[in-house]
DSSP file (Angstrom, degrees, kcal/mol; ACC not computed):
  #  RESIDUE AA STRUCTURE BP1 BP2  ACC     N-H-->O    O-->H-N    N-H-->O    O-->H-N    TCO  KAPPA ALPHA  PHI   PSI    X-CA   Y-CA   Z-CA
    1    1 A M              0   0    0      0, 0.0     2,-0.2     0, 0.0     0, 0.0   0.000 360.0 360.0 360.0 134.8   15.1   30.1    2.4
    2    2 A S        -     0   0    0      1,-0.0     2,-0.5     2,-0.0     0, 0.0  -0.642 360.0-128.1 -95.3 155.6   13.3   26.8    1.5
    3    3 A Q        -     0   0    0     -2,-0.2     2,-0.6     2,-0.0    -1,-0.0  -0.876  14.0-156.4-105.1 131.5    9.7   26.1    2.2
    4    4 A Q        -     0   0    0     -2,-0.5     2,-0.8     2,-0.1     8,-0.0  -0.933   4.2-156.2-107.3 122.5    8.6   23.0    4.0
    5    5 A I        +     0   0    0     -2,-0.6     2,-0.3     7,-0.1    -2,-0.0  -0.868  43.3 118.9 -98.7 111.7    5.0   21.9    3.3
    6    6 A A        -     0   0    0     -2,-0.8     6,-0.1     7,-0.1    -2,-0.1  -0.974  65.9-124.0-162.8 168.4    3.9   19.8    6.3
    7    7 A T  S    S-     0   0    0     -2,-0.3     5,-0.1     1,-0.2    -2,-0.0   0.341  92.0  -2.4-104.2   4.6    1.4   19.6    9.1
    8    8 A G  S >  S-     0   0    0      3,-0.3     3,-1.9     0, 0.0    -1,-0.2  -0.964 100.7 -48.2-177.5 171.2    4.0   19.3   11.9
    9    9 A P  T 3  S+     0   0    0      0, 0.0     3,-0.1     0, 0.0    -2,-0.0  -0.316 122.8   0.2 -57.8 126.6    7.7   19.2   12.6
   10   10 A G  T 3  S+     0   0    0      1,-0.2     2,-0.9    -2,-0.1    -4,-0.0   0.479  89.7 139.7  76.9   2.2    9.4   16.6   10.4
   11   11 A N    <   +     0   0    0     -3,-1.9    -3,-0.3     1,-0.2    -1,-0.2  -0.702  19.5 170.3 -83.9 105.6    6.2   15.6    8.6
   12   12 A T  S    S+     0   0    0     -2,-0.9    -1,-0.2     1,-0.2    -7,-0.1   0.482  72.1  53.0 -93.7  -3.7    7.3   15.1    5.0
   13   13 A T  S >  S-     0   0    0      3,-0.1     3,-1.9    61,-0.0    -1,-0.2  -0.662  81.8-156.9-129.5  76.5    4.0   13.5    3.9
   14   14 A P  T 3  S+     0   0    0      0, 0.0    60,-0.3     0, 0.0     3,-0.1  -0.247  76.3  14.2 -59.0 137.1    1.2   15.9    5.1
   15   15 A G  T 3  S+     0   0    0      1,-0.3     2,-0.3    58,-0.1    -9,-0.0   0.356  88.8 137.0  82.8  -6.4   -2.2   14.2    5.5
   16   16 A T    <   -     0   0    0     -3,-1.9     2,-0.5    57,-0.1    -1,-0.3  -0.585  43.7-147.5 -76.8 134.4   -0.8   10.7    5.5
   17   17 A V  E     -A   72   0A   0     55,-3.7    54,-2.5    -2,-0.3    55,-1.2  -0.903  14.0-170.3-108.6 125.1   -2.3    8.5    8.2
   18   18 A F  E     -A   70   0A   0     -2,-0.5     2,-0.4    52,-0.2    52,-0.2  -0.847   2.6-167.9-110.2 148.0   -0.2    5.7    9.8
   19   19 A K  E     -A   69   0A   0     50,-2.1    50,-2.1    -2,-0.3     2,-0.5  -0.991  23.8-123.5-131.6 143.5   -1.4    2.9   12.1
   20   20 A E  E     +A   68   0A   0     -2,-0.4     2,-0.3    48,-0.2    48,-0.2  -0.753  42.1 168.2 -83.2 127.2    0.7    0.5   14.2
   21   21 A M  E     -A   67   0A   0     46,-2.8    46,-2.4    -2,-0.5     2,-0.4  -0.923  31.0-120.0-138.8 162.9   -0.1   -3.0   13.3
   22   22 A Q  E     -Ab  66  43A   0     20,-0.6    22,-2.6    -2,-0.3    44,-0.2  -0.887  21.6-134.4-110.3 133.6    1.3   -6.5   14.0
   23   23 A A  E     - b   0  44A   0     42,-2.9    22,-0.2    -2,-0.4     4,-0.1  -0.397  20.7-121.1 -75.6 158.1    2.5   -8.9   11.3
   24   24 A T        -     0   0    0     20,-1.6    40,-3.4     2,-0.2    41,-0.3   0.098  57.6 -65.1 -75.8-157.8    1.6  -12.6   11.4
   25   25 A A  S    S+     0   0    0     38,-0.3     2,-0.3    39,-0.1    38,-0.2   0.572 117.6  82.1 -71.5  -7.8    4.3  -15.2   11.5
   26   26 A A  S    S-     0   0    0     36,-0.1    38,-0.4    37,-0.1    -2,-0.2  -0.692  84.3-114.5 -97.8 151.5    5.5  -14.1    8.1
   27   27 A T        -     0   0    0     -2,-0.3     2,-0.4    36,-0.2    19,-0.2  -0.472  23.8-154.5 -79.6 156.3    7.7  -11.1    7.3
   28   28 A I  B     -F   61   0B   0     33,-1.8    33,-3.5    -2,-0.1     2,-0.2  -0.998   8.9-140.0-132.6 134.3    6.5   -8.1    5.4
   29   29 A A    >   -     0   0    0     -2,-0.4     3,-2.2    31,-0.2    28,-0.3  -0.647  32.2 -91.4 -96.0 151.9    8.7   -5.7    3.4
   30   30 A K  T 3  S+     0   0    0      1,-0.3    28,-0.2    -2,-0.2    30,-0.1  -0.373 115.7  28.4 -55.8 131.7    8.4   -2.0    3.2
   31   31 A G  T 3  S+     0   0    0     26,-2.7    48,-2.2     1,-0.4    -1,-0.3   0.246  88.6 131.1  96.6 -12.4    6.2   -1.1    0.2
   32   32 A D    <   -     0   0    0     -3,-2.2    25,-2.9    46,-0.2    -1,-0.4  -0.484  61.1-120.5 -72.7 143.4    4.1   -4.3    0.4
   33   33 A I  E     -C   56   0A   0     67,-0.5    14,-2.9    23,-0.2     2,-0.3  -0.684  36.1-158.0 -79.1 136.6    0.3   -4.0    0.3
   34   34 A V  E     -CD  55  46A   0     21,-2.5    20,-3.0    -2,-0.3    21,-1.2  -0.856  15.7-174.4-123.0 155.8   -1.2   -5.6    3.4
   35   35 A A  E     -CD  53  45A   0     10,-2.5    10,-2.6    -2,-0.3     2,-0.2  -0.903  40.0 -85.6-136.5 163.6   -4.5   -7.0    4.5
   36   36 A L  E     - D   0  44A   0     16,-0.5     8,-0.3    -2,-0.3     2,-0.2  -0.520  49.8-111.9 -70.4 140.2   -6.0   -8.2    7.7
   37   37 A S     >  -     0   0    0      6,-3.2     4,-1.7    -2,-0.2     6,-0.2  -0.517  11.6-146.0 -72.5 137.2   -5.2  -11.9    8.4
   38   38 A T  T  4 S+     0   0    0     -2,-0.2    -1,-0.1     1,-0.2    -2,-0.0   0.655  95.8  65.2 -76.1 -15.0   -8.2  -14.2    8.3
   39   39 A D  T  4 S+     0   0    0      1,-0.1    -1,-0.2     4,-0.1    -3,-0.0   0.896 125.7   2.1 -73.3 -40.4   -6.6  -16.3   11.1
   40   40 A S  T  4 S-     0   0    0      3,-0.1    -2,-0.2    -3,-0.1    -1,-0.1   0.710  79.0-138.6-119.8 -31.5   -6.8  -13.6   13.8
   41   41 A G  S  < S+     0   0    0     -4,-1.7    -3,-0.1     2,-0.2    -5,-0.1   0.316  94.6  61.4  84.2  -9.5   -8.5  -10.6   12.4
   42   42 A Y  S    S+     0   0    0     -6,-0.0   -20,-0.6     2,-0.0     2,-0.2   0.513  88.5  72.5-125.1 -11.3   -6.1   -8.2   14.1
   43   43 A T  E    S-b   22   0A   0     -6,-0.2    -6,-3.2   -22,-0.1     2,-0.3  -0.622  75.0-128.1 -97.4 165.6   -2.7   -9.2   12.5
   44   44 A I  E     -bD  23  36A   0    -22,-2.6   -20,-1.6    -8,-0.3     2,-0.3  -0.821  18.3-169.5-117.4 155.5   -1.7   -8.3    9.0
   45   45 A I  E     - D   0  35A   0    -10,-2.6   -10,-2.5    -2,-0.3     2,-0.3  -0.908  35.7 -93.9-132.2 160.9   -0.4  -10.3    6.0
   46   46 A K  E     - D   0  34A   0     -2,-0.3     2,-0.3   -12,-0.2   -12,-0.3  -0.596  47.5-109.7 -72.0 134.7    1.1   -9.4    2.7
   47   47 A C        +     0   0    0    -14,-2.9   -14,-0.2    -2,-0.3    47,-0.1  -0.524  43.9 169.1 -66.5 127.6   -1.6   -9.3   -0.1
   48   48 A T        -     0   0    0     -2,-0.3     2,-0.2    45,-0.1    53,-0.2   0.418  61.8  -3.6-122.7  -2.7   -0.9  -12.3   -2.3
   49   49 A N  S    S-     0   0    0     52,-0.1     2,-1.1    48,-0.1    46,-0.1  -0.827 114.2 -26.3-161.6-158.8   -4.1  -12.5   -4.4
   50   50 A V  S    S+     0   0    0     -2,-0.2     2,-0.3    -3,-0.1    44,-0.1  -0.537  83.6 141.3 -70.5 102.4   -7.4  -10.8   -4.8
   51   51 A M        -     0   0    0     -2,-1.1    42,-0.3    63,-0.1    -4,-0.0  -0.806  61.5 -99.5-132.6 171.7   -7.9   -9.5   -1.2
   52   52 A S        -     0   0    0     -2,-0.3   -16,-0.5   -16,-0.1    62,-0.2  -0.836  45.2-151.6 -96.9  98.9   -9.2   -6.4    0.5
   53   53 A P  E     -C   35   0A   0      0, 0.0    84,-0.7     0, 0.0   -18,-0.3  -0.303  18.4-167.6 -71.7 154.2   -6.1   -4.4    1.3
   54   54 A I  E     -     0   0A   0    -20,-3.0    85,-0.3     1,-0.3     2,-0.3   0.521  60.1 -53.4-114.5 -12.6   -6.0   -2.0    4.3
   55   55 A G  E     -C   34   0A   0    -21,-1.2   -21,-2.5    79,-0.1     2,-0.4  -0.993  59.0 -66.3 168.8-164.8   -2.7   -0.2    3.4
   56   56 A V  E     -CE  33  70A   0     14,-1.9    14,-3.2    -2,-0.3     2,-0.3  -0.971  45.4-111.7-123.5 132.4    1.0   -0.2    2.6
   57   57 A A  E     - E   0  69A   0    -25,-2.9   -26,-2.7    -2,-0.4    12,-0.2  -0.483  24.0-164.2 -63.2 122.9    3.8   -1.3    4.9
   58   58 A A  S    S+     0   0    0     10,-2.4     2,-0.3    -2,-0.3    11,-0.2   0.490  72.4  11.3 -88.7  -4.2    5.7    1.8    5.8
   59   59 A E  S    S-     0   0    0      9,-0.6     2,-0.2   -30,-0.1   -28,-0.1  -0.963  95.7 -75.5-159.5 167.6    8.7   -0.2    7.1
   60   60 A D        -     0   0    0     -2,-0.3     2,-0.5   -31,-0.1   -31,-0.2  -0.527  43.3-152.3 -71.4 138.7   10.0   -3.8    7.2
   61   61 A F  B     -F   28   0B   0    -33,-3.5   -33,-1.8    -2,-0.2     2,-0.1  -0.959   2.9-146.1-112.2 126.7    8.2   -6.1    9.6
   62   62 A A    >   -     0   0    0     -2,-0.5     3,-2.2     4,-0.2   -39,-0.3  -0.484  51.7 -69.3 -76.1 162.4    9.9   -9.1   11.2
   63   63 A A  T 3  S+     0   0    0      1,-0.3   -38,-0.3   -38,-0.2   -36,-0.2  -0.325 121.3   0.0 -55.6 130.8    7.6  -12.1   11.8
   64   64 A S  T 3  S+     0   0    0    -40,-3.4    -1,-0.3   -38,-0.4     2,-0.2   0.526 105.1 131.8  66.1   9.3    5.1  -11.3   14.6
   65   65 A A    <   -     0   0    0     -3,-2.2   -42,-2.9   -41,-0.3     2,-0.3  -0.491  56.9-118.3 -90.5 161.2    6.6   -7.7   15.0
   66   66 A W  E     +A   22   0A   0    -44,-0.2     2,-0.3    -2,-0.2   -44,-0.2  -0.702  43.0 149.2 -94.0 149.0    4.7   -4.4   15.2
   67   67 A G  E     -A   21   0A   0    -46,-2.4   -46,-2.8    -2,-0.3     2,-0.3  -0.968  43.8 -74.3-165.9 177.8    5.3   -1.7   12.6
   68   68 A K  E     -A   20   0A   0     -2,-0.3   -10,-2.4   -48,-0.2    -9,-0.6  -0.621  34.3-170.4 -90.3 142.4    3.7    1.2   10.7
   69   69 A V  E     -AE  19  57A   0    -50,-2.1   -50,-2.1    -2,-0.3     2,-0.7  -0.997  23.5-130.5-128.3 133.0    1.2    0.9    7.9
   70   70 A I  E     +AE  18  56A   0    -14,-3.2   -14,-1.9    -2,-0.4   -52,-0.2  -0.761  29.4 173.3 -79.9 116.2    0.0    3.8    5.7
   71   71 A V  E     +     0   0A   0    -54,-2.5     2,-0.3    -2,-0.7    68,-0.2   0.584  67.2   4.3-100.8 -13.4   -3.8    3.5    5.8
   72   72 A R  E    S+A   17   0A   0    -55,-1.2   -55,-3.7    62,-0.1    -1,-0.4  -0.875 100.2  35.2-168.0 137.3   -4.5    6.7    3.8
   73   73 A G  E    S-G  133   0C   0     60,-2.5    60,-3.4    -2,-0.3     2,-0.1  -0.754  87.1  -7.0 121.7-164.5   -2.4    9.3    2.1
   74   74 A F  E     -G  132   0C   0    -60,-0.3     2,-0.4    -2,-0.3    58,-0.2  -0.420  51.6-175.5 -74.5 139.9    0.7    9.8    0.0
   75   75 A C  E     -G  131   0C   0     56,-2.4    56,-2.0    -2,-0.1     3,-0.2  -0.999  15.3-178.7-136.8 133.9    3.1    6.9   -0.5
   76   76 A S  S    S+     0   0    0     -2,-0.4    -1,-0.1    54,-0.2    56,-0.0   0.187  77.8  50.4-115.2  15.6    6.5    7.0   -2.3
   77   77 A F        +     0   0    0     54,-0.1     2,-0.4     2,-0.1    52,-0.2  -0.093  64.1 153.1-148.2  41.4    7.6    3.4   -2.1
   78   78 A L  E     -K  128   0D   0     50,-1.9    50,-3.3    -3,-0.2     2,-0.3  -0.647  39.4-133.7 -82.5 124.9    4.8    1.0   -3.2
   79   79 A T  E     +K  127   0D   0    -48,-2.2     2,-0.3    -2,-0.4    48,-0.2  -0.611  33.0 175.1 -79.1 134.8    6.0   -2.3   -4.6
   80   80 A C        -     0   0    0     46,-2.8    23,-0.2    -2,-0.3    21,-0.0  -0.969  38.9-144.2-142.1 151.6    4.3   -3.3   -7.9
   81   81 A T  S    S+     0   0    0     21,-1.9    22,-0.1    -2,-0.3     2,-0.1   0.726  80.2  87.3 -86.6 -23.6    4.5   -6.0  -10.6
   82   82 A A        -     0   0    0     20,-0.3    -2,-0.1     1,-0.1     3,-0.1  -0.418  53.1-171.9 -74.3 151.7    3.8   -3.6  -13.4
   83   83 A T  S    S+     0   0    0      1,-0.2    42,-1.0    -2,-0.1     2,-0.6   0.471  73.0  62.3-121.2  -7.5    6.7   -1.8  -15.1
   84   84 A N  E    S+L  124   0E   0     40,-0.2     2,-0.5    20,-0.0    40,-0.2  -0.862  70.4 177.2-121.3  95.4    4.8    0.7  -17.4
   85   85 A I  E     -L  123   0E   0     38,-2.7    38,-2.4    -2,-0.6     2,-0.2  -0.856  13.3-160.0-110.4 128.5    2.8    2.9  -15.1
   86   86 A D    >   -     0   0    0     -2,-0.5     3,-1.3    36,-0.3    35,-0.2  -0.635  36.0 -90.7 -96.7 160.1    0.6    5.8  -16.3
   87   87 A D  T 3  S+     0   0    0      1,-0.2    33,-0.2    -2,-0.2    35,-0.1  -0.485 112.4  20.2 -68.6 144.7   -0.5    8.7  -14.1
   88   88 A L  T 3  S+     0   0    0     31,-1.5    -1,-0.2     1,-0.2     2,-0.2   0.665  83.9 155.8  66.8  22.0   -3.9    8.0  -12.5
   89   89 A D    <   -     0   0    0     -3,-1.3    30,-2.5    32,-0.1     2,-0.3  -0.541  46.3-116.6 -68.2 143.1   -3.7    4.2  -13.0
   90   90 A L  E     -IH 105 118C   0     15,-2.7    15,-1.4    28,-0.2     2,-0.4  -0.627  25.2-143.6 -81.2 142.3   -5.8    2.4  -10.4
   91   91 A L  E     +IH 104 117C   0     26,-2.8    25,-2.9    -2,-0.3    26,-1.2  -0.905  31.1 151.1-110.0 133.1   -3.9    0.1   -8.0
   92   92 A Y  E     -IH 103 115C   0     11,-1.9    11,-2.2    -2,-0.4     2,-0.3  -0.994  46.9-101.1-157.2 157.7   -5.3   -3.2   -6.8
   93   93 A C        -     0   0    0     21,-1.7     2,-0.3   -42,-0.3     9,-0.2  -0.637  43.4-175.8 -79.5 139.8   -4.4   -6.7   -5.6
   94   94 A D    >   -     0   0    0     -2,-0.3     3,-1.6     3,-0.2     7,-0.2  -0.999  35.7-133.5-143.1 138.9   -4.7   -9.3   -8.3
   95   95 A S  G >  S+     0   0    0     -2,-0.3     3,-0.9     1,-0.3     4,-0.1   0.764 106.9  64.1 -63.9 -24.4   -4.4  -13.0   -8.4
   96   96 A A  G 3  S+     0   0    0      1,-0.3    -1,-0.3     2,-0.1     3,-0.2   0.681 104.3  47.2 -71.9 -15.8   -2.2  -12.7  -11.5
   97   97 A S  G <>  +     0   0    0     -3,-1.6     4,-3.8     1,-0.2     3,-0.5  -0.240  69.0 143.7-117.3  44.4    0.3  -10.8   -9.5
   98   98 A A  T <4  +     0   0    0     -3,-0.9    -1,-0.2     1,-0.2    -2,-0.1   0.781  65.6  60.0 -57.9 -30.4    0.5  -13.2   -6.5
   99   99 A A  T  4 S+     0   0    0     -3,-0.2    -1,-0.2     1,-0.2    -2,-0.1   0.947 124.6  15.6 -66.3 -47.5    4.3  -12.7   -6.0
  100  100 A A  T  4 S-     0   0    0     -3,-0.5   -67,-0.5     2,-0.1    -2,-0.2   0.693  93.2-140.1-101.7 -22.3    4.1   -8.9   -5.5
  101  101 A G     <  +     0   0    0     -4,-3.8     2,-0.3   -53,-0.2   -52,-0.1   0.518  67.8  80.3  81.7   5.1    0.4   -8.6   -4.8
  102  102 A I        +     0   0    0     -5,-0.3   -21,-1.9    -9,-0.2   -20,-0.3  -1.000  44.5 164.1-145.5 144.4   -0.2   -5.3   -6.6
  103  103 A T  E     -I   92   0C   0    -11,-2.2   -11,-1.9    -2,-0.3     2,-0.3  -0.876  25.2-123.4-145.1 178.6   -0.8   -4.3  -10.2
  104  104 A V  E     +I   91   0C   0     -2,-0.3     2,-0.3   -13,-0.2   -13,-0.2  -0.852  33.5 141.2-126.3 161.6   -2.2   -1.4  -12.2
  105  105 A G  E     -I   90   0C   0    -15,-1.4   -15,-2.7    -2,-0.3     3,-0.2  -0.953  50.9-116.4 178.0 171.2   -4.9   -0.8  -14.7
  106  106 A S  S    S+     0   0    0     -2,-0.3     2,-0.4     1,-0.3    -1,-0.1   0.604 104.8  36.9 -99.0 -13.7   -7.6    1.5  -15.8
  107  107 A D        -     0   0    0    -17,-0.1    -1,-0.3     1,-0.1   -18,-0.0  -0.913  58.3-177.4-140.8 110.2  -10.6   -0.8  -15.2
  108  108 A I    >   +     0   0    0     -2,-0.4     3,-2.6     1,-0.2     4,-0.1   0.648  20.1 171.2 -87.7 -13.7  -10.4   -3.1  -12.1
  109  109 A G  G >  S+     0   0    0      1,-0.3     3,-1.3     2,-0.2    -1,-0.2  -0.141  71.1  10.4  49.6-120.4  -13.7   -4.9  -12.8
  110  110 A V  G 3  S+     0   0    0      1,-0.3     3,-0.5     2,-0.1    -1,-0.3   0.663 122.3  68.4 -68.0 -15.8  -14.2   -7.9  -10.4
  111  111 A E  G X   +     0   0    0     -3,-2.6     3,-2.4     1,-0.2    -1,-0.3   0.206  62.2 119.3 -86.0  17.9  -11.2   -6.8   -8.3
  112  112 A A  G X  S+     0   0    0     -3,-1.3     3,-1.4     1,-0.3    -1,-0.2   0.851  72.6  53.1 -54.1 -38.6  -13.1   -3.7   -7.1
  113  113 A G  G 3  S+     0   0    0     -3,-0.5    -1,-0.3     1,-0.3    24,-0.2   0.627 102.6  60.8 -70.9 -12.3  -12.9   -4.8   -3.5
  114  114 A A  G <  S+     0   0    0     -3,-2.4   -21,-1.7   -62,-0.2    -1,-0.3   0.281  74.8 132.4 -97.1   9.3   -9.1   -5.1   -3.9
  115  115 A F  E <   +H   92   0C   0     -3,-1.4    21,-1.1   -23,-0.2    22,-0.3  -0.376  23.2 168.1 -64.6 135.7   -8.7   -1.4   -4.8
  116  116 A I  E     -     0   0C   0    -25,-2.9    18,-2.4     1,-0.3     2,-0.3   0.619  52.0 -66.3-121.7 -25.8   -5.8    0.3   -2.8
  117  117 A G  E     -HJ  91 133C   0    -26,-1.2   -26,-2.8    16,-0.3    -1,-0.3  -0.984  48.8 -77.9 167.6-158.3   -5.3    3.7   -4.5
  118  118 A V  E     -HJ  90 132C   0     14,-2.0    14,-2.9    -2,-0.3   -28,-0.2  -0.991  32.9-115.3-142.5 145.2   -4.1    5.6   -7.6
  119  119 A T  E     - J   0 131C   0    -30,-2.5   -31,-1.5    -2,-0.3    12,-0.3  -0.501  15.7-157.4 -77.6 151.8   -0.8    6.5   -9.1
  120  120 A L  S    S+     0   0    0     10,-3.1     2,-0.3     1,-0.2   -33,-0.2   0.475  70.4  20.1-109.7  -5.7    0.0   10.2   -9.3
  121  121 A Q  S    S-     0   0    0      9,-0.6    -1,-0.2   -35,-0.2     2,-0.2  -0.989  79.8-101.2-158.7 155.5    2.6   10.2  -12.1
  122  122 A A        +     0   0    0     -2,-0.3     2,-0.3   -35,-0.1   -36,-0.3  -0.546  54.4 144.1 -75.7 143.6    3.7    8.1  -15.1
  123  123 A Q  E     -L   85   0E   0    -38,-2.4   -38,-2.7    -2,-0.2     2,-0.3  -0.981  39.9-123.3-167.7 169.2    6.9    6.0  -14.5
  124  124 A T  E     +L   84   0E   0     -2,-0.3     3,-0.2   -40,-0.2   -40,-0.2  -0.803  62.9  58.6-118.2 164.5    8.7    2.8  -15.2
  125  125 A G  S    S-     0   0    0    -42,-1.0    -2,-0.1    -2,-0.3   -40,-0.1  -0.398  88.4 -81.4 105.0 174.4   10.1    0.3  -12.8
  126  126 A T  S    S+     0   0    0     -2,-0.1   -46,-2.8     1,-0.1     2,-0.5   0.277 104.4  77.4-104.7  10.0    8.6   -1.9  -10.0
  127  127 A T  E    S-K   79   0D   0    -48,-0.2     2,-0.6    -3,-0.2   -48,-0.2  -0.978  71.0-146.6-118.8 119.9    8.5    0.8   -7.3
  128  128 A I  E     -K   78   0D   0    -50,-3.3   -50,-1.9    -2,-0.5     3,-0.2  -0.745  12.8-172.4 -84.4 121.3    5.8    3.4   -7.5
  129  129 A T  S    S+     0   0    0     -2,-0.6     2,-0.3     1,-0.2    -1,-0.1   0.435  71.9  38.9 -98.6  -0.1    7.2    6.6   -6.2
  130  130 A A  S    S+     0   0    0     -9,-0.2   -10,-3.1   -52,-0.1    -9,-0.6  -0.752  72.4 138.2-151.8 101.8    4.0    8.7   -6.2
  131  131 A A  E     -GJ  75 119C   0    -56,-2.0   -56,-2.4   -12,-0.3     2,-0.6  -0.982  42.9-135.4-140.9 151.2    0.7    7.1   -5.2
  132  132 A Y  E     -GJ  74 118C   0    -14,-2.9   -14,-2.0    -2,-0.3     2,-0.5  -0.953  23.6-148.3-107.5 121.8   -2.3    8.1   -3.1
  133  133 A I  E     +GJ  73 117C   0    -60,-3.4   -60,-2.5    -2,-0.6   -16,-0.3  -0.781  35.7 146.1 -93.7 124.1   -3.4    5.3   -0.9
  134  134 A S        -     0   0    0    -18,-2.4   -62,-0.1    -2,-0.5   -17,-0.1  -0.470  26.2-168.2-155.3  74.4   -7.2    5.1   -0.1
  135  135 A P        -     0   0    0      0, 0.0   -19,-0.2     0, 0.0   -81,-0.1  -0.192  30.8-122.2 -66.8 158.5   -8.4    1.5    0.2
  136  136 A L  S    S+     0   0    0    -21,-1.1     2,-0.8   -23,-0.2   -82,-0.1   0.862 104.9  66.3 -66.9 -35.4  -12.0    0.6    0.3
  137  137 A V  S    S-     0   0    0    -84,-0.7     2,-0.5   -22,-0.3    -1,-0.1  -0.805  82.4-159.5 -88.3 110.3  -11.5   -1.0    3.7
  138  138 A Q        -     0   0    0     -2,-0.8     2,-0.6    -4,-0.1   -66,-0.1  -0.801  12.8-158.5 -98.7 128.5  -10.7    2.0    6.0
  139  139 A I              0   0    0     -2,-0.5   -68,-0.1   -85,-0.3    -2,-0.0  -0.925 360.0 360.0-100.3 116.0   -8.9    1.5    9.3
  140  140 A V              0   0    0     -2,-0.6    -1,-0.1  -121,-0.0    -2,-0.0   0.416 360.0 360.0-110.2 360.0   -9.6    4.6   11.4
């Protein structure tokens, strides 16, 4: 018999908090870091420079469509520009990584407001498969 660790039927990410949010006129891909749009304040955009992120897109968003965003908890599909990731690296939006909008490091310095979470294991590649998302800007 296998053991399922979850907080409810079918929950494979216990403690992860999702929110339904609407994209702006631009599309957003699963794994992209997102922030509130300065145009409306209630729609979201992909982080493209030093911004205050609110979470990770949990699915692909068509332009102006609604979808799920991880605002806190475990994430296994975070898109990143770094390819050499250590466990417990800090994750943040950085102007140097404008294409993908996320990078890693041990000292975020001036990007402190752009903090999104921490990696949970060392790995290579541009998809982080184990991260804890806990942005400074909390959507409750």
